[in-house]
C-alpha positions, 0 to 999 in steps of 0.5 A: 499500500502506498504511504500517505503524503505528509505535510512535509511532502507537500507538492504545492507551497500553498498545501503547506499549512506552515507559515513562511516567516519571510513572506510578509517582508517579501510581500511588504516590498512588493506592495510598496513597490506597486504603491510607488509604481502607481504614483508614478503613472497618476504623477505621469498622467497629471503631467501630460494633462498639464497640471503643475507639479504642486497640484499634482503633489497635493492631489497624490498625497490627497489620495495616499491620505484617502487610500490609507485613512485608518492608518499610516501611509506606507509612501512618505511625502519625500517619496512622493516629491522624489517621484515628482521630480523625476517625472516633471523633470523628464518632458514638457507638460502635453507631451510624451517621452520621446520613443526609441528607434522601432517602436510602434505607434 
């Protein structure tokens, strides 16, 4: 008769009921990267729509306050300023970034 599989013989990690202690750190880093990417996308959109840096900063900080109302935001005002510096320092408002050769429209 074949041996019944045990918890240590799990074929998939999600079948193993023992929690991975490093998982929380990994997930926290991924969430922060996702939040930063979303802020960069929003800042780029506001820049392309012709809004000024100060207005975009106010809007992004208000969005963070709304998204994380019961607790502290994982992204601080200094990180938002760094994102805005990168986005608003790239191109003039209303114009997209130049494409590389061979790109599609």
